[in-house]
All heavy atoms as TSV, in Angstrom:
chain	resi	resn	atom	element	x	y	z
A	1	MET	N	N	115.221	92.583	105.120
A	1	MET	CA	C	114.953	92.670	106.539
A	1	MET	C	C	115.160	91.253	107.131
A	1	MET	O	O	114.758	90.245	106.560
A	1	MET	CB	C	113.451	93.068	106.799
A	1	MET	CG	C	113.103	93.253	108.244
A	1	MET	SD	S	111.389	93.712	108.577
A	1	MET	CE	C	110.982	94.916	107.376
A	2	SER	N	N	115.883	91.185	108.186
A	2	SER	CA	C	116.200	89.894	108.802
A	2	SER	C	C	114.956	89.254	109.448
A	2	SER	O	O	114.089	89.969	109.935
A	2	SER	CB	C	117.292	90.019	109.828
A	2	SER	OG	O	116.823	90.669	110.944
A	3	PRO	N	N	114.932	87.909	109.479
A	3	PRO	CA	C	113.747	87.283	110.093
A	3	PRO	C	C	113.524	87.628	111.549
A	3	PRO	O	O	112.406	87.733	112.004
A	3	PRO	CB	C	114.082	85.778	109.953
A	3	PRO	CG	C	115.068	85.703	108.843
A	3	PRO	CD	C	115.850	87.001	108.857
A	4	GLY	N	N	114.634	87.837	112.273
A	4	GLY	CA	C	114.513	88.186	113.689
A	4	GLY	C	C	113.854	89.560	113.884
A	4	GLY	O	O	112.983	89.762	114.723
A	5	LEU	N	N	114.287	90.526	113.066
A	5	LEU	CA	C	113.709	91.851	113.097
A	5	LEU	C	C	112.209	91.866	112.684
A	5	LEU	O	O	111.370	92.527	113.314
A	5	LEU	CB	C	114.484	92.850	112.214
A	5	LEU	CG	C	113.978	94.274	112.182
A	5	LEU	CD1	C	114.019	94.881	113.545
A	5	LEU	CD2	C	114.805	95.051	111.167
A	6	LYS	N	N	111.926	91.026	111.693
A	6	LYS	CA	C	110.533	90.948	111.270
A	6	LYS	C	C	109.622	90.369	112.388
A	6	LYS	O	O	108.536	90.883	112.600
A	6	LYS	CB	C	110.477	90.044	110.020
A	6	LYS	CG	C	109.129	90.018	109.361
A	6	LYS	CD	C	109.213	89.200	108.050
A	6	LYS	CE	C	107.847	89.154	107.403
A	6	LYS	NZ	N	107.904	88.409	106.121
A	7	LYS	N	N	110.112	89.365	113.083
A	7	LYS	CA	C	109.349	88.805	114.201
A	7	LYS	C	C	109.133	89.827	115.305
A	7	LYS	O	O	108.027	89.925	115.864
A	7	LYS	CB	C	110.059	87.548	114.721
A	7	LYS	CG	C	109.965	86.356	113.862
A	7	LYS	CD	C	110.637	85.160	114.537
A	7	LYS	CE	C	110.579	83.948	113.607
A	7	LYS	NZ	N	111.231	82.793	114.235
A	8	ILE	N	N	110.151	90.613	115.607
A	8	ILE	CA	C	110.056	91.608	116.644
A	8	ILE	C	C	109.025	92.700	116.251
A	8	ILE	O	O	108.220	93.102	117.037
A	8	ILE	CB	C	111.449	92.254	116.932
A	8	ILE	CG1	C	112.351	91.215	117.588
A	8	ILE	CG2	C	111.288	93.494	117.801
A	8	ILE	CD1	C	113.751	91.627	117.754
A	9	LEU	N	N	109.048	93.138	114.957
A	9	LEU	CA	C	108.121	94.132	114.495
A	9	LEU	C	C	106.715	93.628	114.564
A	9	LEU	O	O	105.757	94.355	114.960
A	9	LEU	CB	C	108.528	94.625	113.126
A	9	LEU	CG	C	109.782	95.446	113.074
A	9	LEU	CD1	C	110.106	95.759	111.563
A	9	LEU	CD2	C	109.679	96.705	113.856
A	10	ILE	N	N	106.491	92.408	114.144
A	10	ILE	CA	C	105.121	91.790	114.152
A	10	ILE	C	C	104.662	91.696	115.592
A	10	ILE	O	O	103.499	92.046	115.874
A	10	ILE	CB	C	105.122	90.420	113.424
A	10	ILE	CG1	C	105.323	90.638	111.937
A	10	ILE	CG2	C	103.851	89.690	113.717
A	10	ILE	CD1	C	105.525	89.371	111.174
A	11	PHE	N	N	105.510	91.178	116.460
A	11	PHE	CA	C	105.132	91.059	117.910
A	11	PHE	C	C	104.766	92.420	118.485
A	11	PHE	O	O	103.832	92.580	119.229
A	11	PHE	CB	C	106.250	90.382	118.668
A	11	PHE	CG	C	106.000	90.305	120.148
A	11	PHE	CD1	C	105.111	89.324	120.637
A	11	PHE	CD2	C	106.553	91.179	121.046
A	11	PHE	CE1	C	104.812	89.238	122.003
A	11	PHE	CE2	C	106.290	91.105	122.393
A	11	PHE	CZ	C	105.385	90.121	122.859
A	12	GLY	N	N	105.613	93.434	118.169
A	12	GLY	CA	C	105.318	94.807	118.659
A	12	GLY	C	C	104.001	95.339	118.183
A	12	GLY	O	O	103.237	95.971	118.904
A	13	ALA	N	N	103.699	95.089	116.894
A	13	ALA	CA	C	102.437	95.576	116.334
A	13	ALA	C	C	101.242	94.896	116.951
A	13	ALA	O	O	100.286	95.547	117.297
A	13	ALA	CB	C	102.442	95.325	114.792
A	14	VAL	N	N	101.347	93.581	117.157
A	14	VAL	CA	C	100.263	92.827	117.796
A	14	VAL	C	C	100.095	93.286	119.253
A	14	VAL	O	O	98.962	93.500	119.718
A	14	VAL	CB	C	100.528	91.315	117.727
A	14	VAL	CG1	C	99.554	90.523	118.576
A	14	VAL	CG2	C	100.442	90.842	116.299
A	15	ALA	N	N	101.198	93.524	119.927
A	15	ALA	CA	C	101.115	93.993	121.354
A	15	ALA	C	C	100.454	95.368	121.403
A	15	ALA	O	O	99.623	95.613	122.262
A	15	ALA	CB	C	102.451	94.004	121.978
A	16	LEU	N	N	100.817	96.214	120.433
A	16	LEU	CA	C	100.221	97.577	120.413
A	16	LEU	C	C	98.752	97.521	120.187
A	16	LEU	O	O	97.943	98.210	120.834
A	16	LEU	CB	C	100.913	98.438	119.367
A	16	LEU	CG	C	100.384	99.854	119.220
A	16	LEU	CD1	C	100.591	100.664	120.506
A	16	LEU	CD2	C	101.068	100.554	118.038
A	17	VAL	N	N	98.335	96.732	119.222
A	17	VAL	CA	C	96.904	96.594	118.916
A	17	VAL	C	C	96.160	96.023	120.118
A	17	VAL	O	O	95.050	96.561	120.487
A	17	VAL	CB	C	96.677	95.699	117.670
A	17	VAL	CG1	C	95.236	95.335	117.504
A	17	VAL	CG2	C	97.183	96.413	116.407
A	18	LEU	N	N	96.689	95.044	120.741
A	18	LEU	CA	C	96.040	94.454	121.923
A	18	LEU	C	C	95.940	95.521	123.077
A	18	LEU	O	O	94.916	95.609	123.730
A	18	LEU	CB	C	96.732	93.192	122.415
A	18	LEU	CG	C	96.550	91.970	121.575
A	18	LEU	CD1	C	97.442	90.857	122.056
A	18	LEU	CD2	C	95.075	91.547	121.533
A	19	PHE	N	N	97.002	96.225	123.264
A	19	PHE	CA	C	96.997	97.275	124.329
A	19	PHE	C	C	95.918	98.308	124.013
A	19	PHE	O	O	95.173	98.669	124.936
A	19	PHE	CB	C	98.355	97.953	124.349
A	19	PHE	CG	C	98.384	99.182	125.274
A	19	PHE	CD1	C	98.390	99.016	126.608
A	19	PHE	CD2	C	98.372	100.432	124.672
A	19	PHE	CE1	C	98.414	100.170	127.434
A	19	PHE	CE2	C	98.414	101.555	125.494
A	19	PHE	CZ	C	98.436	101.394	126.879
A	20	LEU	N	N	95.854	98.778	122.754
A	20	LEU	CA	C	94.843	99.772	122.458
A	20	LEU	C	C	93.433	99.167	122.564
A	20	LEU	O	O	92.502	99.926	122.975
A	20	LEU	CB	C	95.053	100.309	121.005
A	20	LEU	CG	C	96.324	101.162	120.874
A	20	LEU	CD1	C	96.558	101.501	119.429
A	20	LEU	CD2	C	96.277	102.419	121.717
A	21	LEU	N	N	93.201	97.968	122.167
A	21	LEU	CA	C	91.876	97.357	122.285
A	21	LEU	C	C	91.451	97.249	123.731
A	21	LEU	O	O	90.293	97.473	124.057
A	21	LEU	CB	C	91.864	95.990	121.660
A	21	LEU	CG	C	91.838	95.930	120.096
A	21	LEU	CD1	C	92.001	94.492	119.668
A	21	LEU	CD2	C	90.545	96.540	119.587
A	22	ILE	N	N	92.376	96.954	124.607
A	22	ILE	CA	C	92.053	96.760	126.027
A	22	ILE	C	C	91.940	98.117	126.712
A	22	ILE	O	O	91.016	98.340	127.503
A	22	ILE	CB	C	93.101	95.897	126.684
A	22	ILE	CG1	C	93.000	94.477	126.167
A	22	ILE	CG2	C	92.949	95.892	128.223
A	22	ILE	CD1	C	94.173	93.574	126.525
A	23	SER	N	N	92.860	99.039	126.456
A	23	SER	CA	C	92.851	100.306	127.175
A	23	SER	C	C	91.904	101.345	126.646
A	23	SER	O	O	91.397	102.201	127.364
A	23	SER	CB	C	94.267	100.905	127.219
A	23	SER	OG	O	94.714	101.238	125.933
A	24	ARG	N	N	91.625	101.313	125.315
A	24	ARG	CA	C	90.712	102.291	124.748
A	24	ARG	C	C	89.802	101.594	123.701
A	24	ARG	O	O	89.898	101.750	122.498
A	24	ARG	CB	C	91.566	103.303	123.990
A	24	ARG	CG	C	92.485	104.111	124.881
A	24	ARG	CD	C	93.250	105.130	124.140
A	24	ARG	NE	N	94.233	105.844	124.972
A	24	ARG	CZ	C	93.915	106.946	125.608
A	24	ARG	NH1	N	92.754	107.491	125.550
A	24	ARG	NH2	N	94.871	107.487	126.359
A	25	PRO	N	N	88.840	100.800	124.181
A	25	PRO	CA	C	87.976	100.060	123.281
A	25	PRO	C	C	87.088	100.895	122.416
A	25	PRO	O	O	86.874	100.607	121.226
A	25	PRO	CB	C	87.170	99.194	124.228
A	25	PRO	CG	C	87.276	99.799	125.562
A	25	PRO	CD	C	88.582	100.524	125.636
A	26	THR	N	N	86.588	102.003	122.958
A	26	THR	CA	C	85.695	102.854	122.180
A	26	THR	C	C	86.431	103.527	121.026
A	26	THR	O	O	85.952	103.550	119.865
A	26	THR	CB	C	85.054	103.966	123.062
A	26	THR	OG1	O	84.403	103.325	124.146
A	26	THR	CG2	C	84.079	104.770	122.288
A	27	GLU	N	N	87.632	104.098	121.308
A	27	GLU	CA	C	88.398	104.720	120.215
A	27	GLU	C	C	88.876	103.695	119.243
A	27	GLU	O	O	88.952	103.976	118.004
A	27	GLU	CB	C	89.642	105.421	120.835
A	27	GLU	CG	C	89.294	106.651	121.633
A	27	GLU	CD	C	88.997	106.336	123.116
A	27	GLU	OE1	O	88.853	105.150	123.454
A	27	GLU	OE2	O	88.886	107.326	123.882
A	28	SER	N	N	89.214	102.426	119.680
A	28	SER	CA	C	89.591	101.401	118.755
A	28	SER	C	C	88.442	100.984	117.823
A	28	SER	O	O	88.625	100.785	116.610
A	28	SER	CB	C	90.045	100.138	119.536
A	28	SER	OG	O	91.136	100.456	120.316
A	29	ALA	N	N	87.252	100.946	118.380
A	29	ALA	CA	C	86.074	100.668	117.551
A	29	ALA	C	C	85.810	101.741	116.514
A	29	ALA	O	O	85.492	101.447	115.338
A	29	ALA	CB	C	84.851	100.435	118.420
A	30	ASP	N	N	85.978	102.978	116.933
A	30	ASP	CA	C	85.848	104.066	115.977
A	30	ASP	C	C	86.875	104.008	114.880
A	30	ASP	O	O	86.581	104.245	113.702
A	30	ASP	CB	C	85.983	105.427	116.714
A	30	ASP	CG	C	84.790	105.723	117.558
A	30	ASP	OD1	O	83.724	105.142	117.371
A	30	ASP	OD2	O	84.934	106.580	118.502
A	31	ALA	N	N	88.077	103.659	115.156
A	31	ALA	CA	C	89.134	103.527	114.195
A	31	ALA	C	C	88.851	102.418	113.181
A	31	ALA	O	O	89.060	102.570	111.982
A	31	ALA	CB	C	90.517	103.251	114.868
A	32	VAL	N	N	88.361	101.301	113.703
A	32	VAL	CA	C	87.968	100.151	112.831
A	32	VAL	C	C	86.830	100.568	111.910
A	32	VAL	O	O	86.828	100.293	110.730
A	32	VAL	CB	C	87.623	98.928	113.631
A	32	VAL	CG1	C	87.021	97.823	112.767
A	32	VAL	CG2	C	88.905	98.382	114.337
A	33	ARG	N	N	85.832	101.276	112.457
A	33	ARG	CA	C	84.697	101.722	111.666
A	33	ARG	C	C	85.177	102.663	110.552
A	33	ARG	O	O	84.728	102.601	109.402
A	33	ARG	CB	C	83.672	102.460	112.495
A	33	ARG	CG	C	82.706	101.503	113.201
A	33	ARG	CD	C	81.528	102.280	113.793
A	33	ARG	NE	N	81.147	101.594	115.058
A	33	ARG	CZ	C	81.492	101.967	116.260
A	33	ARG	NH1	N	82.148	103.130	116.459
A	33	ARG	NH2	N	81.121	101.282	117.321
A	34	THR	N	N	86.131	103.560	110.868
A	34	THR	CA	C	86.650	104.501	109.888
A	34	THR	C	C	87.392	103.760	108.820
A	34	THR	O	O	87.213	104.021	107.604
A	34	THR	CB	C	87.587	105.497	110.567
A	34	THR	OG1	O	86.831	106.198	111.516
A	34	THR	CG2	C	88.171	106.483	109.570
A	35	ALA	N	N	88.222	102.767	109.175
A	35	ALA	CA	C	88.982	102.017	108.170
A	35	ALA	C	C	88.024	101.213	107.270
A	35	ALA	O	O	88.255	101.165	106.089
A	35	ALA	CB	C	89.938	101.102	108.895
A	36	LEU	N	N	87.006	100.637	107.881
A	36	LEU	CA	C	86.034	99.874	107.032
A	36	LEU	C	C	85.268	100.803	106.110
A	36	LEU	O	O	84.963	100.424	104.950
A	36	LEU	CB	C	85.105	99.079	107.935
A	36	LEU	CG	C	85.702	97.903	108.662
A	36	LEU	CD1	C	84.678	97.280	109.616
A	36	LEU	CD2	C	86.268	96.912	107.729
A	37	ALA	N	N	84.970	102.026	106.534
A	37	ALA	CA	C	84.271	102.939	105.697
A	37	ALA	C	C	85.157	103.369	104.512
A	37	ALA	O	O	84.663	103.472	103.397
A	37	ALA	CB	C	83.858	104.210	106.492
A	38	TRP	N	N	86.489	103.549	104.772
A	38	TRP	CA	C	87.397	103.854	103.677
A	38	TRP	C	C	87.401	102.732	102.640
A	38	TRP	O	O	87.436	102.960	101.430
A	38	TRP	CB	C	88.819	104.094	104.170
A	38	TRP	CG	C	89.000	105.373	104.934
A	38	TRP	CD1	C	88.198	106.469	104.916
A	38	TRP	CD2	C	90.120	105.688	105.772
A	38	TRP	NE1	N	88.738	107.455	105.703
A	38	TRP	CE2	C	89.898	107.017	106.248
A	38	TRP	CE3	C	91.242	104.975	106.174
A	38	TRP	CZ2	C	90.785	107.589	107.116
A	38	TRP	CZ3	C	92.127	105.591	107.058
A	38	TRP	CH2	C	91.886	106.945	107.501
A	39	LEU	N	N	87.488	101.467	103.157
A	39	LEU	CA	C	87.504	100.284	102.257
A	39	LEU	C	C	86.202	100.232	101.432
A	39	LEU	O	O	86.245	99.884	100.268
A	39	LEU	CB	C	87.710	99.021	103.060
A	39	LEU	CG	C	89.078	98.841	103.694
A	39	LEU	CD1	C	89.130	97.573	104.581
A	39	LEU	CD2	C	90.132	98.690	102.553
A	40	GLN	N	N	85.083	100.525	102.109
A	40	GLN	CA	C	83.792	100.468	101.422
A	40	GLN	C	C	83.742	101.567	100.336
A	40	GLN	O	O	83.324	101.304	99.207
A	40	GLN	CB	C	82.649	100.671	102.391
A	40	GLN	CG	C	81.280	100.639	101.745
A	40	GLN	CD	C	80.135	100.894	102.722
A	40	GLN	OE1	O	80.409	101.185	103.899
A	40	GLN	NE2	N	78.952	100.772	102.263
A	41	ASP	N	N	84.187	102.779	100.664
A	41	ASP	CA	C	84.228	103.826	99.667
A	41	ASP	C	C	85.100	103.486	98.516
A	41	ASP	O	O	84.737	103.713	97.307
A	41	ASP	CB	C	84.726	105.152	100.301
A	41	ASP	CG	C	83.736	105.744	101.298
A	41	ASP	OD1	O	82.519	105.283	101.287
A	41	ASP	OD2	O	84.159	106.590	102.109
A	42	GLY	N	N	86.246	102.899	98.757
A	42	GLY	CA	C	87.110	102.475	97.668
A	42	GLY	C	C	86.520	101.435	96.778
A	42	GLY	O	O	86.594	101.461	95.573
A	43	ALA	N	N	85.886	100.425	97.421
A	43	ALA	CA	C	85.254	99.338	96.642
A	43	ALA	C	C	84.121	99.918	95.805
A	43	ALA	O	O	83.919	99.526	94.613
A	43	ALA	CB	C	84.718	98.268	97.582
A	44	GLU	N	N	83.308	100.823	96.381
A	44	GLU	CA	C	82.214	101.425	95.609
A	44	GLU	C	C	82.744	102.280	94.414
A	44	GLU	O	O	82.181	102.257	93.357
A	44	GLU	CB	C	81.373	102.296	96.489
A	44	GLU	CG	C	80.518	101.502	97.467
A	44	GLU	CD	C	79.800	102.344	98.449
A	44	GLU	OE1	O	80.006	103.594	98.567
A	44	GLU	OE2	O	78.983	101.789	99.252
A	45	ALA	N	N	83.919	102.918	94.600
A	45	ALA	CA	C	84.482	103.718	93.496
A	45	ALA	C	C	84.941	102.779	92.385
A	45	ALA	O	O	84.779	103.105	91.192
A	45	ALA	CB	C	85.646	104.539	94.039
A	46	ILE	N	N	85.542	101.681	92.743
A	46	ILE	CA	C	85.994	100.691	91.705
A	46	ILE	C	C	84.804	100.127	90.958
A	46	ILE	O	O	84.823	100.045	89.741
A	46	ILE	CB	C	86.805	99.589	92.381
A	46	ILE	CG1	C	88.180	100.156	92.881
A	46	ILE	CG2	C	87.069	98.462	91.403
A	46	ILE	CD1	C	88.958	99.255	93.716
A	47	VAL	N	N	83.736	99.768	91.679
A	47	VAL	CA	C	82.486	99.249	91.007
A	47	VAL	C	C	81.969	100.325	90.086
A	47	VAL	O	O	81.568	100.013	88.957
A	47	VAL	CB	C	81.490	98.799	92.059
A	47	VAL	CG1	C	80.136	98.501	91.429
A	47	VAL	CG2	C	81.993	97.568	92.799
A	48	THR	N	N	81.890	101.550	90.552
A	48	THR	CA	C	81.331	102.631	89.711
A	48	THR	C	C	82.194	102.813	88.462
A	48	THR	O	O	81.679	103.033	87.348
A	48	THR	CB	C	81.262	103.940	90.509
A	48	THR	OG1	O	80.465	103.753	91.667
A	48	THR	CG2	C	80.722	105.095	89.664
A	49	PHE	N	N	83.499	102.720	88.630
A	49	PHE	CA	C	84.403	102.890	87.466
A	49	PHE	C	C	84.127	101.803	86.449
A	49	PHE	O	O	83.975	102.115	85.237
A	49	PHE	CB	C	85.880	102.769	87.931
A	49	PHE	CG	C	86.858	102.650	86.842
A	49	PHE	CD1	C	87.169	103.752	86.091
A	49	PHE	CD2	C	87.425	101.461	86.580
A	49	PHE	CE1	C	88.085	103.675	85.028
A	49	PHE	CE2	C	88.325	101.381	85.524
A	49	PHE	CZ	C	88.661	102.471	84.750
A	50	PHE	N	N	84.031	100.569	86.865
A	50	PHE	CA	C	83.813	99.477	85.875
A	50	PHE	C	C	82.406	99.542	85.306
A	50	PHE	O	O	82.219	99.208	84.137
A	50	PHE	CB	C	84.075	98.110	86.530
A	50	PHE	CG	C	85.560	97.772	86.593
A	50	PHE	CD1	C	86.236	97.826	87.767
A	50	PHE	CD2	C	86.255	97.493	85.433
A	50	PHE	CE1	C	87.579	97.565	87.867
A	50	PHE	CE2	C	87.613	97.221	85.486
A	50	PHE	CZ	C	88.289	97.220	86.672
A	51	GLN	N	N	81.422	99.941	86.095
A	51	GLN	CA	C	80.073	100.114	85.510
A	51	GLN	C	C	80.060	101.173	84.462
A	51	GLN	O	O	79.410	101.022	83.450
A	51	GLN	CB	C	79.106	100.465	86.644
A	51	GLN	CG	C	78.730	99.275	87.509
A	51	GLN	CD	C	77.771	99.667	88.632
A	51	GLN	OE1	O	77.668	100.806	89.026
A	51	GLN	NE2	N	77.090	98.673	89.209
A	52	SER	N	N	80.811	102.273	84.653
A	52	SER	CA	C	80.844	103.314	83.664
A	52	SER	C	C	81.566	102.903	82.410
A	52	SER	O	O	81.313	103.412	81.342
A	52	SER	CB	C	81.441	104.606	84.256
A	52	SER	OG	O	82.790	104.378	84.523
A	53	LEU	N	N	82.502	101.945	82.528
A	53	LEU	CA	C	83.167	101.451	81.347
A	53	LEU	C	C	82.266	100.629	80.471
A	53	LEU	O	O	82.407	100.701	79.190
A	53	LEU	CB	C	84.366	100.555	81.758
A	53	LEU	CG	C	85.635	101.193	82.197
A	53	LEU	CD1	C	86.656	100.131	82.624
A	53	LEU	CD2	C	86.269	102.055	81.107
A	54	PHE	N	N	81.384	99.900	81.029
A	54	PHE	CA	C	80.582	98.938	80.245
A	54	PHE	C	C	79.135	99.401	80.002
A	54	PHE	O	O	78.319	98.615	79.578
A	54	PHE	CB	C	80.581	97.587	80.955
A	54	PHE	CG	C	81.974	96.974	81.035
A	54	PHE	CD1	C	82.607	96.886	82.250
A	54	PHE	CD2	C	82.610	96.586	79.864
A	54	PHE	CE1	C	83.892	96.343	82.323
A	54	PHE	CE2	C	83.932	96.060	79.921
A	54	PHE	CZ	C	84.526	95.911	81.145
A	55	THR	N	N	78.792	100.630	80.312
A	55	THR	CA	C	77.457	101.113	80.038
A	55	THR	C	C	77.457	102.200	79.015
A	55	THR	O	O	78.430	102.752	78.640
A	55	THR	CB	C	76.785	101.677	81.313
A	55	THR	OG1	O	77.554	102.675	81.871
A	55	THR	CG2	C	76.557	100.533	82.287
């Protein structure tokens, strides 16, 4: 991927996130909560896996 295209894609992604945060703050907060819950579930699954290996 060319550096110019990469910069355009990053700028577009940042602009989209800012637009969504400003125009739909409640839905954006729900999306962040959902993503954090997925990360938490994944981390807990990994911890459970390693605990079961060593017990």
